[in-house]
C-alpha positions as CSV (number, residue, x, y, z in Angstrom):
1,X,0.2,-0.1,-0.1
2,X,2.0,3.1,-1.2
3,X,1.1,6.4,0.5
4,X,1.0,9.7,-1.4
5,X,2.7,12.7,-0.4
6,X,-0.3,15.3,-0.5
7,X,0.4,19.0,-1.0
8,X,-2.9,20.5,0.6
9,X,-6.0,19.8,2.6
10,X,-7.8,18.3,-0.3
11,X,-5.2,16.1,-1.2
12,X,-4.5,14.8,2.3
13,X,-8.2,13.8,2.7
14,X,-8.3,12.0,-0.5
15,X,-4.8,10.3,0.3
16,X,-6.1,9.0,3.7
17,X,-9.5,7.6,2.0
18,X,-7.5,6.0,-0.7
19,X,-5.1,4.5,1.8
20,X,-7.9,3.2,3.9
21,X,-9.5,1.7,0.7
22,X,-6.2,0.0,-0.3
23,X,-6.0,-1.5,3.0
24,X,-9.6,-3.1,3.0
25,X,-9.0,-4.6,-0.8
26,X,-5.7,-6.1,0.5
27,X,-7.7,-7.3,3.6
28,X,-10.3,-8.6,1.3
29,X,-7.9,-10.6,-0.9
30,X,-5.9,-12.1,2.4
31,X,-9.2,-13.0,3.9
32,X,-8.3,-10.8,7.1
33,X,-11.0,-8.2,7.2
34,X,-12.2,-9.4,10.4
35,X,-8.8,-9.7,12.0
36,X,-8.2,-8.1,15.1
37,X,-5.4,-5.3,14.6
38,X,-2.3,-5.4,17.1
39,X,-0.9,-1.9,18.1
40,X,-4.3,0.1,18.0
41,X,-2.5,2.8,20.3
42,X,-4.9,5.5,20.7
43,X,-5.2,7.5,24.3
44,X,-8.2,8.5,25.7
45,X,-8.4,12.0,24.1
46,X,-7.7,10.5,20.8
47,X,-10.4,8.0,21.2
48,X,-12.9,10.7,22.3
49,X,-11.9,12.8,19.4
50,X,-12.3,9.7,17.1
51,X,-15.5,8.9,18.7
52,X,-17.0,12.2,17.7
53,X,-16.5,11.8,14.2
54,X,-19.8,11.8,12.3
55,X,-19.0,9.4,9.8
56,X,-18.7,6.6,12.3
57,X,-21.2,3.9,13.1
58,X,-22.8,3.8,16.4
59,X,-20.9,0.4,17.1
60,X,-17.5,1.6,16.4
61,X,-18.2,4.8,18.4
62,X,-19.3,2.6,21.6
63,X,-16.1,0.5,21.4
64,X,-14.0,3.8,21.2
65,X,-15.5,4.6,24.7
66,X,-14.3,1.5,26.0
67,X,-10.5,1.3,26.9
68,X,-9.9,-2.5,26.3
69,X,-12.1,-2.7,23.2
70,X,-10.2,-4.1,20.3
71,X,-10.8,-3.4,16.6
72,X,-11.0,-5.5,13.3
73,X,-9.0,-4.0,10.2
74,X,-12.3,-3.3,8.6
75,X,-13.3,-1.0,11.9
76,X,-10.0,0.6,12.0
77,X,-10.1,1.5,8.1
78,X,-13.6,3.0,8.9
79,X,-12.2,5.1,11.3
80,X,-9.6,6.4,8.9
81,X,-12.3,7.0,6.3
82,X,-14.2,9.0,8.7
83,X,-11.2,11.3,9.8
84,X,-10.6,11.9,5.9
85,X,-14.2,12.9,5.6
86,X,-13.9,15.3,8.7
87,X,-10.4,16.7,7.6
88,X,-11.9,19.6,5.4
89,X,-14.0,20.9,8.4
90,X,-12.7,22.6,11.6
91,X,-9.9,24.7,13.1
92,X,-6.2,24.3,12.2
93,X,-5.5,22.6,15.7
94,X,-8.4,20.0,15.3
95,X,-7.3,19.2,11.7
96,X,-3.8,18.7,13.0
97,X,-5.0,16.3,15.7
98,X,-7.2,14.3,13.2
99,X,-4.0,14.0,11.1
100,X,-2.1,12.8,14.2
101,X,-4.7,10.2,14.8
102,X,-4.8,9.3,11.3
103,X,-1.1,8.7,10.9
104,X,-1.3,6.3,13.9
105,X,-4.1,4.2,12.7
106,X,-2.4,4.1,8.9
107,X,1.1,2.7,10.7
108,X,-1.2,0.4,12.5
109,X,-3.1,-0.8,9.2
110,X,0.2,-0.8,7.4
111,X,1.8,-3.4,9.9
112,X,-1.2,-5.8,10.3
113,X,-1.8,-6.0,6.6
114,X,1.6,-6.3,5.5
115,X,2.4,-8.9,8.4
116,X,-0.3,-11.1,7.4
117,X,1.0,-11.3,3.6
118,X,2.3,-14.9,3.2
119,X,5.4,-15.6,1.7
120,X,5.5,-16.9,-1.9
121,X,4.6,-20.3,-2.3
122,X,7.7,-22.4,-1.6
123,X,7.7,-25.4,-0.1
124,X,10.5,-26.0,2.4
125,X,11.6,-29.4,4.0
126,X,10.1,-30.3,7.2
127,X,12.5,-30.6,10.3
128,X,12.9,-33.7,12.6
129,X,10.8,-31.8,15.4
130,X,7.9,-33.9,17.2
131,X,4.6,-32.0,17.9
132,X,1.9,-33.0,20.3
133,X,-1.7,-31.9,19.7
134,X,-5.0,-32.3,21.3
135,X,-8.1,-32.3,18.6
136,X,-11.4,-31.5,20.1
137,X,-14.6,-31.7,18.2
138,X,-16.3,-28.4,19.3
139,X,-19.7,-28.2,20.7
140,X,-19.9,-32.1,21.2
141,X,-21.1,-33.1,24.7
142,X,-19.6,-35.0,26.2
143,X,-16.6,-34.3,24.4
144,X,-14.9,-36.2,21.6
145,X,-11.3,-35.8,21.5
146,X,-7.9,-37.2,20.7
147,X,-4.4,-36.6,21.6
148,X,-1.7,-37.4,18.7
149,X,2.0,-36.9,18.2
150,X,3.3,-36.2,14.8
151,X,6.6,-35.1,13.0
152,X,7.0,-31.8,11.4
153,X,4.9,-32.0,8.1
154,X,2.6,-29.9,6.0
155,X,-0.8,-28.7,7.2
156,X,-2.2,-30.8,4.5
157,X,-0.6,-33.9,6.3
158,X,-1.8,-32.6,9.5
159,X,-5.4,-32.7,7.9
160,X,-4.8,-36.6,7.3
161,X,-3.6,-37.0,10.8
162,X,-6.7,-35.6,12.1
163,X,-8.8,-37.4,9.8
164,X,-7.6,-40.7,10.8
165,X,-7.1,-40.3,14.2
166,X,-10.8,-38.8,14.6
167,X,-12.2,-41.2,12.5
168,X,-13.4,-39.3,9.3
169,X,-13.5,-40.4,5.7
170,X,-11.7,-37.7,4.1
171,X,-15.2,-37.4,1.9
172,X,-15.4,-33.5,2.1
173,X,-13.5,-30.1,1.9
174,X,-11.8,-28.8,4.7
175,X,-9.8,-25.9,5.7
176,X,-7.7,-24.4,8.7
177,X,-8.0,-21.0,10.4
178,X,-4.7,-19.7,12.1
179,X,-4.7,-16.5,13.6
180,X,-7.4,-15.1,11.4
181,X,-5.7,-16.5,8.3
182,X,-7.5,-19.3,6.2
183,X,-5.3,-22.2,5.0
184,X,-6.2,-24.9,2.4
185,X,-5.6,-27.0,-0.7
186,X,-6.2,-24.3,-3.5
187,X,-6.7,-27.2,-6.1
188,X,-9.5,-28.4,-3.8
189,X,-11.2,-25.3,-2.7
190,X,-11.2,-23.7,-6.0
191,X,-12.7,-26.7,-7.6
192,X,-16.4,-26.1,-8.1
193,X,-16.9,-24.2,-4.5
194,X,-15.3,-20.9,-4.3
195,X,-12.3,-18.9,-5.3
196,X,-9.8,-19.6,-2.8
197,X,-8.2,-16.8,-0.8
198,X,-5.8,-17.9,1.5
199,X,-2.4,-19.9,2.1
200,X,-1.9,-23.1,0.1
201,X,-1.6,-25.8,2.9
202,X,0.1,-28.4,1.0
203,X,3.3,-26.2,1.2
204,X,3.1,-24.9,4.6
205,X,4.9,-26.9,7.4
206,X,4.1,-27.0,10.8
207,X,7.8,-25.5,11.8
208,X,6.7,-22.4,9.9
209,X,3.6,-21.8,12.0
210,X,3.7,-23.3,15.5
211,X,5.7,-21.1,18.1
212,X,9.4,-22.0,18.8
213,X,8.5,-22.4,22.5
214,X,6.4,-25.0,23.9
215,X,4.2,-22.3,24.6
216,X,0.2,-23.5,23.6
217,X,-1.1,-22.4,20.6
218,X,-4.7,-22.9,19.3
219,X,-6.2,-22.7,16.0
220,X,-9.4,-24.3,14.2
221,X,-9.9,-27.1,11.6
222,X,-13.1,-27.3,9.8
223,X,-14.4,-30.4,8.1
224,X,-17.5,-30.6,5.8
225,X,-18.7,-27.2,5.1
226,X,-22.3,-28.3,5.0
227,X,-22.1,-30.2,8.4
228,X,-19.8,-27.9,9.5
229,X,-17.6,-30.2,11.9
230,X,-15.3,-27.6,13.6
231,X,-12.3,-28.8,15.7
232,X,-10.1,-26.9,18.2
233,X,-6.3,-27.9,17.7
234,X,-4.1,-27.1,20.6
235,X,-0.5,-27.4,20.2
236,X,0.8,-28.7,23.7
237,X,4.4,-28.7,22.7
238,X,7.4,-30.6,21.4
239,X,8.3,-33.6,23.3
240,X,11.5,-35.3,22.8
241,X,11.5,-38.1,20.1
242,X,11.6,-41.7,21.2
243,X,14.0,-43.5,19.0
244,X,11.9,-46.7,19.4
245,X,8.5,-45.1,18.5
246,X,7.3,-45.1,14.8
247,X,5.1,-41.8,14.5
248,X,2.4,-40.7,13.8
249,X,0.8,-41.8,17.1
250,X,-2.4,-41.4,19.0
251,X,-1.7,-41.6,22.5
252,X,-5.3,-41.4,24.0
253,X,-8.9,-40.1,22.9
254,X,-12.3,-40.2,24.1
255,X,-15.6,-41.2,22.3
256,X,-16.4,-42.4,18.8
257,X,-16.3,-40.1,15.7
258,X,-19.9,-39.3,14.4
259,X,-21.2,-40.7,11.4
260,X,-20.6,-38.8,8.0
261,X,-23.5,-36.7,6.9
262,X,-25.3,-36.9,10.0
263,X,-26.1,-33.1,10.0
264,X,-23.4,-31.6,12.2
265,X,-23.1,-31.6,16.1
266,X,-26.9,-31.1,16.2
267,X,-27.8,-33.6,13.9
268,X,-25.5,-36.1,15.5
269,X,-27.6,-35.5,18.7
270,X,-30.7,-36.2,17.1
271,X,-29.0,-39.3,15.5
272,X,-28.0,-40.6,19.0
273,X,-31.6,-40.0,20.5
274,X,-32.9,-42.0,17.7
275,X,-30.9,-45.0,17.8
276,X,-30.7,-45.0,21.7
277,X,-34.7,-45.0,22.0
278,X,-36.6,-47.9,20.3
279,X,-39.6,-46.3,20.5
280,X,-38.3,-43.2,18.3
281,X,-40.0,-43.0,15.0
282,X,-36.4,-42.8,13.2
283,X,-35.2,-45.7,15.3
284,X,-35.1,-48.4,12.7
285,X,-34.4,-45.9,9.8
286,X,-31.3,-44.8,11.9
287,X,-29.9,-48.0,12.5
288,X,-30.6,-49.3,9.0
289,X,-28.6,-46.0,7.8
290,X,-25.7,-46.7,10.0
291,X,-25.4,-50.3,9.2
292,X,-26.3,-51.8,12.7
293,X,-25.1,-51.1,16.1
294,X,-23.4,-47.7,16.8
295,X,-21.2,-47.4,20.3
296,X,-20.7,-43.6,20.8
297,X,-18.4,-44.4,23.7
298,X,-16.3,-46.7,21.6
299,X,-12.8,-45.7,21.1
300,X,-9.3,-47.4,20.7
301,X,-6.2,-45.3,20.3
302,X,-4.1,-48.2,18.9
303,X,-6.5,-48.7,16.1
304,X,-6.6,-45.0,15.6
305,X,-2.7,-45.0,15.3
306,X,-2.9,-47.7,12.7
307,X,-5.2,-45.7,10.6
308,X,-3.1,-42.7,11.0
309,X,0.1,-44.7,9.7
310,X,-2.1,-46.1,6.8
311,X,-3.0,-42.4,5.8
312,X,-5.9,-41.6,3.5
313,X,-6.8,-42.0,-0.2
314,X,-5.9,-38.9,-2.2
315,X,-9.0,-37.0,-3.5
316,X,-6.9,-35.3,-6.4
317,X,-6.0,-38.9,-7.8
318,X,-9.6,-39.8,-7.8
319,X,-10.9,-37.0,-9.6
């Protein structure tokens, strides 16, 4: 986002508005418009001045009145646009204050958008580091979870490890969301679904994303955009490699994976209710659909490890 060097007040106003528009376009392309900006450093007086701008929405004005409120890239750009619109009115001292606030927010936008630009797709070699994750299916009660250990690999390979450890069949699309950024396989996500805007998960290794320390780091994995199976993936650290072990491993977990295409977490609840109650009107249909008995409490970590080692069929080779 290049900045102009305006020579008069009108040009300054136009330059501010153009910069904010460029930031929004870049954020749209990177799929980070809702990303919370870091470095939103306005003091109380500056927030009060900004909150008084006529072009701002009531929501943003309320947030400006709170010291601990955070702002997205879209909201920050909206404040810059409102500053640009107000720059032509008022006394010179007020205009100077508006410019000073705008400069702060422009620097904030610049740093947040630029820091989100992914490196050019260049596949790097994985390291020998071992990573441990806990994967939990969100909103499932009681919890359905797995704890796995995998060597450094691409995010695309981690997708396979999650699929096999959980018990999914890789029958639907998937994506990761990490620090507000979308990661996925462009070849699959561009194919009859929507234009993919994000980072190529087939060329991004875990070692390029995870913290170098063992500090916990959380991100999301979504599978089947129709049923919307969302998983919380928690990085629990890098344990020492056991020379006698063969990775990947599923260390432990609880409860069976829901059947594919059962309608998401809420549909799964209805499914369980039907198969557990012989008097339920859908009891026989559900048992026939699942192919017989289904034990929602059953999970075998050793069997999950075997499935992880077998990996999954490649969608791309089947098309």
